[in-house]
C-alpha positions in Angstrom: 126.8 81.5 107.7 128.5 83.1 105.0 127.0 86.8 104.5 125.2 87.5 101.1 127.9 90.3 100.4 131.1 87.7 100.4 128.8 85.1 99.5 130.2 84.2 95.6 133.4 86.3 96.0 137.0 84.6 96.1 137.9 87.3 98.6 135.9 89.0 101.2 136.1 92.1 101.0 138.5 94.8 102.7 136.4 96.6 105.4 135.8 100.2 104.1 136.2 103.3 106.4 133.3 105.6 105.9 133.4 109.3 108.3 130.9 109.0 111.1 130.4 112.7 111.0 130.7 112.4 107.6 127.3 110.3 107.5 125.8 111.7 110.3 126.5 115.3 108.4 124.4 114.3 105.4 121.6 112.3 106.8 120.9 114.9 109.1 120.7 117.1 106.2 118.4 115.1 105.0 116.5 114.5 107.8 116.2 118.4 108.2 115.2 118.7 104.7 112.0 116.1 104.8 111.0 117.6 108.5 110.7 120.8 106.7 108.9 119.5 103.9 106.9 117.5 105.8 105.4 120.8 108.2 105.8 123.6 105.7 105.3 122.4 101.8 101.9 122.2 100.1 99.1 119.6 100.7 98.5 117.8 97.2 95.1 116.9 96.6 95.5 113.4 97.3 96.6 114.1 100.7 92.8 115.4 101.2 91.8 112.2 99.9 93.5 110.0 101.8 92.7 112.1 104.6 88.7 112.3 103.8 88.5 108.2 103.2 89.1 107.6 107.2 86.6 110.7 108.0 84.5 108.6 105.7 85.4 105.5 107.9 84.4 107.3 110.9 81.2 108.4 109.9 80.3 104.9 108.5 79.6 105.7 104.6 82.7 104.4 103.5 82.0 101.5 101.1 85.2 100.6 99.2 87.0 98.1 100.5 90.4 97.6 98.4 93.1 100.1 99.2 91.2 101.7 102.0 93.1 99.1 104.7 94.7 102.2 106.0 91.6 103.8 107.7 91.9 101.1 110.3 95.7 102.7 111.3 94.9 106.0 111.3 91.8 106.0 112.5 92.7 108.2 115.6 93.1 111.7 113.7 89.8 111.9 113.6 90.2 112.8 117.4 92.8 115.4 117.2 91.9 119.0 118.2 93.1 120.6 115.0 91.7 121.4 111.0 92.3 119.4 107.8 95.7 121.2 107.7 96.9 120.8 111.1 95.8 116.8 110.5 98.0 116.1 108.0 100.7 117.8 109.0 100.7 115.3 111.6 100.7 112.5 110.0 103.8 114.2 107.5 105.7 114.3 110.5 104.9 110.4 111.1 105.5 109.6 107.2 108.9 111.1 108.5 109.5 108.8 110.9 108.5 106.1 108.5 110.8 107.3 105.9 113.4 107.4 108.0 113.0 103.7 108.8 112.2 103.6 105.1 115.7 105.1 104.3 117.3 102.3 107.3 116.2 99.8 105.4 117.5 100.8 102.7 121.2 101.2 104.2 121.3 97.7 105.8 119.5 95.9 102.3 122.4 97.1 100.2 124.6 96.7 102.8 123.5 93.1 103.3 124.0 92.4 98.8 126.5 94.7 98.4 128.5 96.3 100.5 129.0 99.4 103.9 130.5 101.2 101.2 127.5 100.5 98.6 124.6 101.1 101.0 125.8 104.5 101.7 125.8 105.0 98.4 122.0 103.7 97.6 120.8 105.2 100.8 122.0 109.0 100.0 121.1 108.3 96.5 117.7 107.7 96.8 116.6 110.4 99.6 118.2 113.1 97.2 116.1 112.3 94.3 114.1 114.9 93.5 110.6 113.3 93.4 112.2 111.7 96.8 113.3 114.7 98.6 109.0 116.4 97.5 106.6 113.5 98.6 108.6 110.8 100.6 106.6 112.5 103.8 103.2 112.9 102.1 100.5 111.5 103.3 99.6 108.7 100.7 100.1 105.3 100.7 103.9 105.1 99.2 105.8 106.3 101.7 103.7 103.3 104.5 104.3 100.4 101.6 107.4 101.4 100.5 108.8 101.0 104.4 107.0 97.5 104.8 108.2 96.2 101.7 111.7 97.7 102.3 111.6 96.1 106.0 110.5 92.6 104.2 113.5 93.0 102.0 115.8 93.8 104.4 114.7 90.9 107.1 115.3 88.5 103.5 118.5 89.7 103.1 120.0 89.0 106.6 122.3 86.1 107.2 120.1 84.3 109.9 116.5 83.9 109.2 114.5 82.0 111.6 111.0 81.9 111.2 109.5 84.5 113.6 111.3 86.7 111.1 110.3 85.1 107.6 106.8 85.4 109.3 107.1 89.4 110.2 108.2 90.0 106.7 106.0 87.9 105.0 103.3 89.4 107.2 104.4 93.0 106.4 104.1 92.2 103.2 100.2 91.3 104.0 100.1 95.0 105.1 101.6 96.5 102.1 98.9 94.7 100.3 96.1 95.7 101.7 96.8 99.0 101.9 97.6 99.3 98.2 97.8 96.5 95.7 100.1 98.4 93.1 102.6 96.5 96.3 103.1 93.6 94.0 105.6 94.9 91.9 107.9 94.3 94.5 107.5 90.6 93.9 109.9 90.1 91.8 112.6 91.3 94.1 111.2 89.4 97.0 111.3 86.1 95.0 114.9 86.8 94.1 115.9 87.2 97.2 114.3 84.6 98.4 115.8 82.3 95.7 119.3 83.9 96.3 119.4 82.4 100.6 117.5 79.1 99.8 120.6 78.7 96.6 123.4 79.8 99.3 122.2 77.6 102.7 120.9 74.4 100.4 118.5 74.5 103.8 115.3 72.6 103.5 114.3 74.0 106.7 114.5 77.5 105.5 112.4 76.5 102.8 109.8 75.0 105.0 109.8 77.7 107.1 108.9 80.3 103.6 105.9 77.9 103.2 104.7 78.2 106.5 105.4 81.8 106.3 103.8 82.4 103.1 100.7 80.4 104.1 100.7 82.7 107.4 100.7 85.8 105.2 98.2 85.0 103.0 95.9 83.4 105.3 96.2 86.8 107.2 95.5 88.9 103.9 92.1 87.2 103.0 91.0 86.8 107.2 92.2 90.8 107.3 90.6 92.4 103.8 87.1 90.4 104.9 87.2 91.8 108.1 88.0 95.2 106.7 85.6 94.1 104.3 82.8 93.5 106.8 82.9 96.6 108.1 82.2 98.5 105.7 78.9 99.6 104.2 78.6 97.8 101.1 82.1 96.5 100.7 82.3 93.0 99.8 79.8 93.1 97.0 81.6 96.0 95.4 85.2 94.3 96.3 85.1 92.5 93.0 84.0 94.9 90.6 86.6 97.8 92.6 89.5 95.3 91.3 88.7 94.8 87.8 87.6 98.6 87.7 91.7 99.5 88.8 93.4 96.1 87.4 91.3 97.7 83.7 92.2 101.3 84.6 95.7 100.8 85.5 97.3 98.4 83.8 95.5 96.8 81.2 93.6 100.2 79.2 95.9 102.2 80.5 98.3 104.6 77.9 101.9 103.1 77.3 104.7 105.3 79.6 102.1 107.7 80.7 103.8 108.8 83.5 107.0 108.7 81.4 107.0 113.0 81.0 107.7 112.7 85.0 110.6 110.0 84.3 112.0 112.2 81.9 112.3 115.2 84.2 113.5 113.3 86.9 116.4 112.0 84.4 117.3 115.8 84.1 116.6 117.1 87.2 119.1 114.9 88.9 121.2 113.1 86.0 123.9 112.4 88.7 122.2 109.8 90.2 120.9 108.2 87.6 124.0 108.1 85.8 124.8 105.9 89.5 122.0 103.9 88.4 122.6 102.9 85.0 126.4 102.2 85.8 125.4 99.4 88.7 122.1 98.5 86.6 125.6 98.0 83.7 127.5 96.0 86.2 124.8 94.2 87.2 124.2 93.1 83.6 127.3 92.4 82.9 127.7 90.1 86.2 124.8 88.0 84.7 126.3 87.5 81.1 129.8 87.0 82.4 129.3 84.7 84.7 127.6 81.1 85.7 125.6 79.5 88.7 125.7 81.1 91.7 127.5 84.3 90.6 125.2 84.6 88.1 121.8 84.5 91.0 123.1 87.4 92.7 123.9 89.6 89.8 120.5 88.6 88.7 119.0 89.4 92.6 120.4 92.7 92.7 119.1 93.3 88.8 115.7 92.1 90.0 115.6 95.5 92.6 115.3 97.7 89.5 112.3 95.7 88.2 110.1 98.3 89.4 111.3 100.7 86.8 109.6 98.3 84.2 106.2 100.1 85.4 106.7 103.3 84.0 106.3 101.5 80.4 102.3 100.2 81.8 101.3 101.8 85.0 99.3 104.2 84.7 99.4 106.4 88.3 103.3 106.2 87.9 102.9 110.2 88.7 105.9 112.0 90.8 105.1 110.4 94.4 105.1 106.4 92.4 108.9 107.0 92.9 109.4 107.6 96.5 107.6 103.7 96.3 109.6 103.1 93.0 112.9 104.4 93.5 113.8 102.3 97.5 115.3 98.8 95.7 116.3 100.6 92.5 119.0 102.8 94.3 120.5 99.2 95.8 121.3 98.9 92.0 123.2 101.7 92.3 125.4 100.7 95.2 126.7 98.0 93.1 128.6 101.5 91.5 129.9 102.7 94.5 132.5 100.3 94.6 133.7 100.1 91.2 133.7 104.5 91.2 135.5 104.3 93.9 138.6 102.2 92.7 138.5 104.5 89.4 139.1 107.7 91.3 139.2 109.0 95.6 137.0 111.8 93.8 134.2 109.9 93.3 134.0 109.3 96.8 132.8 112.9 97.4 129.6 112.2 94.9 127.0 111.0 98.2 128.0 114.6 98.9 127.2 116.3 95.7 123.7 114.6 95.7 123.1 116.3 99.5 124.3 119.3 98.5 122.0 119.1 94.8 119.3 118.4 96.6 119.8 121.4 99.1 119.5 123.5 96.3 116.6 121.9 94.6 115.0 121.8 97.7 114.6 125.7 98.5 112.4 127.1 96.0 110.1 124.0 96.6 109.7 126.1 100.5 107.6 129.1 98.2 105.1 126.2 97.7 103.8 126.5 100.9 100.1 125.9 102.9 98.9 129.7 102.8 96.1 129.2 100.7 95.3 125.7 101.7 95.3 127.5 105.4 93.2 130.0 104.4 90.4 128.0 102.6 89.9 125.6 104.8 89.8 128.9 107.8 87.2 130.3 105.6 85.3 127.1 105.3 84.6 126.9 109.2 84.0 130.2 109.5 81.5 130.2 106.4 80.2 126.9 107.5 80.6 125.9 111.2 78.7 122.8 111.2 79.7 120.2 109.0 77.4 119.8 105.5 77.5 118.3 102.8 80.4 119.6 99.9 81.2 119.2 96.2 84.9 120.0 95.9 87.5 118.0 93.4 88.6 116.0 96.0 87.4 115.6 99.9 89.5 118.7 101.0 87.4 119.4 104.0 87.7 115.5 105.5 85.5 116.5 108.6 82.2 117.3 105.9 81.1 114.7 103.6 82.1 115.0 100.6 79.9 114.5 97.5 80.0 113.9 94.2 83.5 111.8 93.2 86.9 112.4 93.3 87.4 114.6 89.7 91.6 112.6 89.7 92.4 112.1 86.1 91.0 108.6 86.5 88.4 109.8 88.0 87.1 111.9 85.5 87.7 109.3 83.1 85.9 106.6 84.9 82.6 109.5 85.2 82.6 110.3 81.6 82.5 106.4 80.6 79.5 106.1 82.5 78.4 108.9 81.4 76.1 109.7 84.5 75.3 113.6 85.7 76.9 112.3 89.0 77.2 116.1 90.8 73.6 116.3 89.2 72.5 113.5 91.4 74.3 114.6 94.7 72.5 118.4 94.3 69.2 116.9 93.9 70.1 113.8 96.9 72.7 114.9 99.3 71.6 119.2 98.8 75.4 120.6 99.3 75.1 124.4 100.5 78.6 125.0 99.2 81.2 123.8 96.0 84.6 124.8 96.4 86.0 125.8 93.2 89.3 123.6 92.5 91.3 121.4 89.7 90.5 121.6 86.2 87.0 120.6 85.6 85.3 122.3 88.4 87.4 125.3 87.5 86.0 125.3 83.4 82.4 124.5 84.7 82.0 127.6 86.9 84.9 129.9 85.8 85.0 129.7 82.1 87.9 131.1 80.1 90.2 130.9 83.7 91.7 127.2 82.8 92.0 125.7 79.3 90.9 121.6 79.1 90.2 119.4 76.5 86.9 117.9 75.7 87.7 114.5 77.4 89.0 116.3 81.2 85.2 118.7 81.8 82.1 117.6 83.1 79.1 116.7 81.6 76.3 119.5 80.1 73.9 118.5 82.9 76.9 118.5 86.1 78.0 122.1 84.5 73.9 123.3 83.8 73.1 122.0 87.7 76.2 124.3 89.2 75.7 127.2 87.3 72.0 126.9 88.6 72.4 126.5 92.0 75.3 128.1 93.3 76.9 131.6 93.4 80.2 133.0 94.3 80.9 133.9 97.9 84.5 134.2 98.5 86.6 133.5 96.3 87.0 129.6 95.2 84.3 129.1 97.7 80.5 129.5 95.8 77.6 128.9 98.1 74.2 127.4 97.2 72.4 130.3 95.8 70.1 132.6 92.5 70.9 135.2 90.6 67.8 136.2 89.9 67.8 138.9 86.7 65.5 141.9 86.8 62.2 141.0 85.3 60.7 144.6 84.5 57.9 144.5 86.9 56.6 141.1 85.2 56.3 138.0 87.8 59.4 135.1 86.7 59.3 131.7 88.3 62.5 130.0 89.8 63.5 126.6 91.0 65.0 125.7 94.4 66.9 122.6 94.9 68.7 123.4 98.0 66.3 124.2 100.5 66.2 126.4 103.5 67.3 130.0 104.4 68.3 132.3 101.8 69.8 135.6 102.4 68.8 138.4 99.8 70.8 140.8 98.4 70.1 143.6 96.4 69.5 147.2 95.4 65.8 147.7 96.3 63.5 145.5 97.8 61.5 142.6 95.9 58.3 140.7 95.9 59.2 136.4 96.1 56.5 134.1 96.4 54.3 137.4 96.2 56.1 139.0 99.2 57.8 141.8 100.1 61.5 140.7 100.8 64.3 144.2 101.6 67.7 143.4 101.1 69.5 141.7 103.7 66.0 139.9 105.0 66.3 136.2 105.4 64.0 134.1 103.2 62.8 130.7 103.7 62.8 128.7 100.3 61.3 125.0 100.3 62.3 123.1 97.1 60.6 123.8 94.2 59.5 126.6 92.0 59.1 130.3 93.4 57.9 133.3 91.6 60.4 136.5 91.5 59.0 139.9 90.8 61.5 143.0 90.9 65.1 143.9 89.8 68.2 142.9 89.5 68.4 140.5 93.4 71.0 137.2 94.5 70.0 134.8 97.4 72.9 132.9 99.0 72.0 130.2 101.1 72.6 130.3 105.1 71.2 133.0 107.4 73.7 136.2 106.6 76.5 133.7 105.8 79.8 136.0 106.8 82.3 136.7 104.0 85.9 136.7 105.4 87.7 139.4 105.5 90.9 138.6 103.8 91.8 138.5 100.1 90.5 135.0 98.9 93.4 132.5 97.6 94.0 132.7 93.7 95.2 129.3 93.1 95.1 126.2 95.6 97.0 123.5 94.2 100.1 123.8 92.2 101.0 120.5 91.2 103.3 117.5 91.9 
């Protein structure tokens, strides 16, 4: 059976000798850089969210079925004897292994379609892109589905396609789709590869086997999604509405080229890699125009691997982490440039080495964005609140504790403001969270006005801002705990409202009266929900029995971006 790479060529390609030590050094350097990133780079807010969904599932409080299938794959993370940062680092190590698998699948796919030299170029090109270096080992859906989908493409580009391989590839696509609906962006490339294989073999049995695999995959998708939904609270009734909301927000109502600024940054920082991709795309377009029949089909197939780039135009969440998913198939197009450039100059053979050298240079400054601030904050939370309690934050940063409120991503804030409901006020009244982690623009603007600058449509609703100010006081850096700042009354009895009942520790310069009882500085007073009287000088009430204050200096910045 003729291979895909040589099927349409009049002359078979001469063997390309690639130095074994060169390959080992290049990929060894990449692997070390990626592992170092996984172990030490700061955790992004949506990695915390990805982990918090797993803990929600284990608490039987997860009610969102769409794009949460990963909770079944990683539920074991909740059993680890470590804090949230340690758990994510362990999960990142698994992402690192998946990324290495992605690189292998990319190499073999490009080898099947182009050449060994092209495969080496494509794999190194992809691995050394700045956004890929930063995010390939992050604990998100993107590295997982990229491995699954590139594995499916690798399976479909093999010379022999037995039914079991087709089923395995189809099931990989199924699981990827359950984890994230963005997996649909690989459909053009998968469809073109399947079409190319059918044109290459003219095999009716292959067509039948592909149909069987497709039916099995579709059945598995429906069955697994229904089982997943049944395991959650109220998931089935919300799934359709959630899918519609995701579709409208990310595709229909999304601003065009929402992620163009990140693409522009990548084009500037990784100009050499993008130049190779552009050469490959130019060659694919030229072969499509200048050829016909099977050769045109092959060129179109390779060109279809660039189709995820179109997502930049209409997909709202085209953030840097999306490049891990988007650029893996695109790199295959760059493989076409390898043989062409190598035939023009022997010096061009050093381009993969230059890729890695540039990646090392770009990676070193990134290591300054470490986890020290986040580790300090999470350690402080566990010190102040040793037992799980609800809390408010931008994201589920303390995943082992129930997160009250909502996810304050840009998308989350937009939906929250569209609804116009004071979600945090309702959370305070219903769940009574005893602390708030002030991270993210919306919470910072609400409780620390003047520290950040945000547009009017990016902040919290006035009712929620008022609820936060009325019910929380700063305790340690970004940690605010339930409490009250009681102004001096000048001998007149005043009143204050309590929405979060429990013990409160009083801090003041002199005794005060609460509910007409004398309270000394440092005393603990039990306050029920409702209105209480107060008389005396300036005083502060903090929820808890003398809640500890960490001795170390608090962090000033929790998240520095992608």
